[in-house]
Phi, psi and omega in degrees: 000124182237139177254122184275129175227140182311125178066001179229146177233111182299125179111339176264145184279132166197164181297322178293319180295331176300315178288328178298317178300318179296320179295319178297319178297320178296317179294320178297319178294323178296316178298315178303314184294319179297317177299318177301315179298317182294316181296319183277346182071039182271142178308132013268013181257015180171191184267348183280158180202183178273016180283074182213153178053227185292335176298320180282323187273340185226299200292323178298322178293319180295322178295322178297318177297318181297328176299323178292329175293314179296331179276356178087005180281330179229172174232177185271359182278321188213138181235107180297341183276358182263096175047064181073353181129138181199150171302142191243002181296312178298321177299314179298315184296331182272319190254329197233015188275355181293130176300334180297336183291350174299337178294342180298337180299339183265005181240145174281165179300323181288348182257009186300320176301324176292323177298321179297320177301313180298313182297320179296318178297317179298318181294321177296319177298314181293325178298313179296319182294314181292324177294317178298318180300315182287312184298314183296322179289316182299315184285321180301318182294340181253003181270160177291331181252109181273354184267005181230158176265125179294156181272099185239006184307310182297332180283329174296319176293325180298322177287314184297332183236030174292164186301322182297311183290320178298319179296322184275008175297341176276001171240072194296337183289348177272340190295327180298322180293319176302323182285320185279336185305313178301322178295321178298318179292324175298314180292328179298318179293321176297322179296316183287317186274323189241001180062030176272108188265333191298310183297319181294312183298314183290318181293320178293319178298318178296319180297315179296321179299319185293320176194104187295334187288305178289329177298328176301319177297319179295324178297321174297319179294327178300324177298313178297318184290325176298315178297323177297314180293322178290330177293328178289319179228083187285349181299132180063038187293326185292312176300324179295318180296318178296323179297316179295316181297315181295316180291325177295316177297320179297320178296318178297318181294330176300329181269008185301330180302332176257323187289319182297307177295334177295318178301315178292319184293328182270354175293126184093359176262174177300344178265008177296145179300333179294338179269359181293148179260121181287155180298130180243220183290160181296144178240109186259137173264146168301133183303329178294322177289320182304317182262008186291334181260026175268001192245164180295127177061024177269073182221140181224168185291337181279353186301324185302318186257318190239018189284184180243173185304133178272101187254355186290129172220017180120140178296326178298323179296320178298312180299313183291330178297316177295316181295328179303314183284348177261354186274112182285348177290336178273130183307139182300320182299321178295315181294320179295317180299314179296321179298321180293322178297312180295323178295322178297321177295315181298320176294326177295325178287336184265327188251126184302314181300321179290322178296320178294328177300316179295331183259024177057034177083358182260139173281120183299139173267087186086165181050063180292161179055054184292343179284000184298335180295332178288323174297315181299318179297315180298318178296318178298317180297316178298320180295317179295321178297317180292320180300322180284323185273340185298167182135326176274348182286139179284149177299330180298320180295322178298320178293321179297316179296318178299320179295318178298318181295318178296320178296320177296321177298315179296322178297314180297322185289349177291344172277112194305322187278359183291313180243137182290326180205176183288342180297321179295319177299316180296319180297322178293321177297316179296322178293320177300317179295315182296316180293323179297315178297321180293321178294323177295319177296319178298316179298321178296317180295321179294321180295326180288336175074203187295336184291338183277117187289332181268029180301328182275351182299313178302325178294318178297315178297321179301311180299314183295316181292319178297312181296318179297316180296314179297321181295312181298319180294319179295318178298318180297315180298315180299316182292324177293316182296325184259014182293337178217137174088001180283138179261120179297152184301314181293324178295318177301313181297321180296315180297317181297313182296321180297315180294321178299323178294319178295321182292337178294341179284344185278151180294144181285332181263160176098158178243118184207175179247154183227144171228145180255117182286347176236048185297141175296313177211182184289345184255032179300329178300320178285323179298317188250009173060057169225152180288134184208175178267315186294134178197144177223109172197181180264010190242006182285157179279132184291328182299316181289328177294319178295320178300313181293326177295318177295329180286349175114005178268155185272134172239111184271012182094340178245325185210151169258130187233131172291143176214154182288353181294327185287170188284162173295329179298317181297312182289334177288319177301326183270004176071027177282097191271336184224143176237128178266147178052041184263151173293150181293129174243133185304325185273353182260144179282129182270128178253332183261196180235160178087184182289330178233131180194204182268132179232154179253131178275112183285348182262357186298127178280152173295158183288349179225132181227133174281128184227156181273345175205161181296124181291155177225168180213148177283158177236161180133316173206156185299326184289319176294322180294314180295318180298312184291322181292314180292322177297321180294325181282324188260334187080358180277127183260009178300147182279118181277332186232125181253118180296148175277159172280122188228135168238144185235154176224113185267142171240187183293315180228030175201161174219138182243131180244136170257122191238145177222126180288139181262340177217166176286144175145180179283137180259134182237144182237143172208138176257107185272153173087006180236015183295334181267008179241143178258113179229161175242079179273161176230133180247127178241140176241120182052041175084355180252138180297130181255312185190153164284169183197160172086002178240182183295336181286333182204102171217076192204177172290137177243135176269115182271357181108178183267135179228145176270160180304130179088350180288139184246154173200167179243148175237138177231127179243120182249148177266181183254021177095343177268195180303113188269123179217099181281359180069205180256123181286124173247112184229113187223159170251131180276131179264100184289336176293319177293323177297321180297317180293318181294321179294320178296317180292329179291328181275316179231093182278176181295330182271003181134175182293133181256326183291125183265145175280133181244143167229153181226087181302323171211171192297334182261011182226130171242139172243116187244123176270118182294123182286333180199161177293131182207165181286334184201170178235117177267132178231134180273045171241151185296142175284135169218147182296351181277353179286133177237124182243141177210150177222119180053045176082359181255128178287139180245151179284139171247133186230162176267131176230154181057023176086342186207344188260171189261136176229131179248125177285114185245024179302128181091352179276126185277158176299140181090349178290149179257123176264127178256118182250116183242143176258110179246107185306133177300135177083000183297310183291322176297318178297321178297318180296314180298318180296317180295316178298320180295322178295319178296316180298318179299316180295317181294314181295318179298317179296320179297315181294325179293318178294324180295325177288326184285334182297311177299324179296318180293320179297320180296322180292320179294000000 
C-alpha cells in the first residue's frame, strides 16, 4: 500500500522519505491523542485533567513558579518558596529543564492543566516520530531490500502509548527522555558504523539536559545497545567502543553548566548519594506477578506505589516477540544479542541489586521498576523487526506461539489480583485469537504477492486493531489513575482565583513568609510565588528539614508541612507574618472577612536580625528549642512555656496522665525521644481519640486547645501491641504575653534596633540594611555554602548556626551599611568553562572529520 505525495512516495527509501515517515507517525500520534482526550473528557474536551498524584501535588505548582522565572520575577539559582528557601539548580535540572516548558509563558496560572494537555500531546507526537525514525532506519539496514522503508508505524504507536509511558504521563519531566531515547540510539549506530559524532553527542546532551535521572537509565541501556551493535559487526570493536565512550563523555561535559552545580546542589538532599541504598539480598517476584502487567487492561490502583514492571505494549508485540526468536531469517547473532538484553531486564526485575543499579542506588518512592520502558522499547523493536522479516514462518508456528501465549495468560491469571474480573481474561484471549487470524491472513497475502489486490488490507487491519487496542488500554489506565483524588478543571480554577484574591490583601513591599491554612497542596508557595515553609519535592536540603522537625513540624519523609498545631512562637521565629484562610485569633490582626480569611501575625520576627553573638538553641524537645532560640535573639528571659501539673499511671501498653493547666492559654503536646522509632501510638483526651502519633504521619507538636488556669483533663497514650515507648511527655501552655515582649525585644533591643530592613531585587539576592553596629546578622533562611555576602566591597563570612540557619559575620560593618547577599551555585563557573571547552572540542573534531571525508572525494574527482 503506497500513499502518493508530490515528489515523494511513501514506502520507498530516500532521506526525505525518512522524515516523511516520522511526520506521518507524529500525525497519527496526534490523532490518537485527540481521540483519547475526547473519550476521557480531558480539558479542553471536558472537566477531567492530569491533576492527580504528583501532577496535582508538585508539577502544576512548579510550572507556575517557572512562569515567574520566565517573567523575570525569580531566577533559577534560588527559590524562597522551597522550605524557607533553597538553591534551585538541582530542582531545575530535575523538574524544569525541558525546552518545551518555554510554552508556559503563553498560559495563565488558571490555564496550567490545559497547558499540561498540550505539552503531553506534543511529547507523545515526538515520541512516536522519533521511534518511527529509529525503527525504520534500524530495520531497513538489516532488511534484504535497502531501497524501501519498512512499515513500522503501528510499532511506533505501540512504544509511544505503551502502558509504561501512559502511566508516567503524570510525571511529565520524564517524557522528553522517552521521546529522545530512540533518536540517541539511531545516532549511536551512525557513530559506530559511519563515525558520525555530531548527532549522537547533541542528542545525548539534550536528553541528559531534559532529565538527568531517566537519562542515566538510558545511558546504562546505551552500554547494552553498544554491545548489541558490536556483536552484529565485531570487526574493529575496540576503536568503536572508544569512540562511543569518548563521545558519551563529551555529551555529558556539554551539560556541565547544569550538572556540576546540580551535583553540589543535591548534596544533602534526599537524592544525595549518602541516602542511596546499597544492594542487599535478592528480591524475587512471583513469576505470575512479573509478567502480570504484560497484558491488555492489566492495571490496578496499587500500581503507582507497590506495582510490578509495566511491560504491556500490545498483544501483537508479545506474539511477534516470540516469533522473532523463532525466525531463522533473522541472523542468530542478532537474536542471541537481543535475548541477552531482554534477559538482563528480567533479572533486573527479579534481583534487588540490579534494580537498584537502574535507579542509581535509590529505592524509588512510588513508580517502581522505572526502567521498564526500555524493556518495552526493546520488545517493540524486536516485534517490528519480525513483522518486516516474517513471511517464511509457517502458519503452524504462529498457532503454536498463540497457544503458548494463551497458556501463559492462564498461568498468570491464577494469581488472583492480576485481573479484576473474568472479562479482562476473556478480552485478552479474544485479542490473541484476533491477532493470530490477522497474522495468518497477512502470511497468505504475502505468498500471493503483487497479484493479490487486497495485499494492503491486512496492513490496514493491523493498524486499526493496534491503535484500537492501545487506545482502550490507555483510557483504562487514565481512568484507574484518576478514579480518586483528581481535581476537576473548574475546581482547580476556582481554588486558584480564591487564593489570588486573598493574596491581594498582603502588602506589596517587604520580605516575609506566608502560609495557607487551607492549602491546595504542600507547594502553594511555589504556585502563588510567596516564601513559605511547606514544600514537597526531591530536591530539598535535609539539614533544614531536620531543623524544622526538631522545631516541632512534621516531616513525613517526603515533605515538611506547616500546620496550625505548632506554637505561635515557632511561626514567629520563622517570620511567618501572614496566614491565609486562618481561624480568627484574638491577638492577630484580621485582614479579610468572614470566619476564615487572611490574618497578620503581630509576633512575626523579621527575616534578618542584628545580634551581638551567634545564637544557639537547646535540643531535646521543640519547646526548649524555641525558648532558647528566641531568648538568644531577643535577650528576653521571660518564660514562654509553662509546664502543666501532670501525674501519670503506667500500664503494660498504655500510660494515663492527669493534667492541670497552671496558666491561661493554648496547651501543646510533644512526645520527645521517640523520633528515631516508628510506632503507631494513639492519643486520647478525656476519653476521645485525638490523634495517632509516633509514625511518619504524625511526629510533631499537637495543639490540645485552650485551657484556663486550674482546668483539668486526662490524656491516655496507647501502644500498638509491640514494644511500647511513649517517650518523654512535654506538655506546656504558651504564654503569648511573654511572646509579645520577646518579639518586641528581638526587633528593638536595649542596645538599639535589631530588626533589619530587607529588600529582594530577585530571588537569589537579598539587600539588608544594618539597623545598628553588631557582631553578626542572623537570618531565618537556610544556610548553604553558596551564599556570598559583601558590604561596601568587603567579603563577609557566612556560617551555619542552630544546625541549619544562616549567620553572617558583620564585625566592623557600620550601622546603615547595606549587605548584599547573593546565592551563587557552587560549581556554576567551573561547569560553564567545561561546557564551553566541550563545545569547542565538538566543533573542532566535527570539522576535522568533515575535512577527512572530503579529501578522498576530492582525490577521486581529480
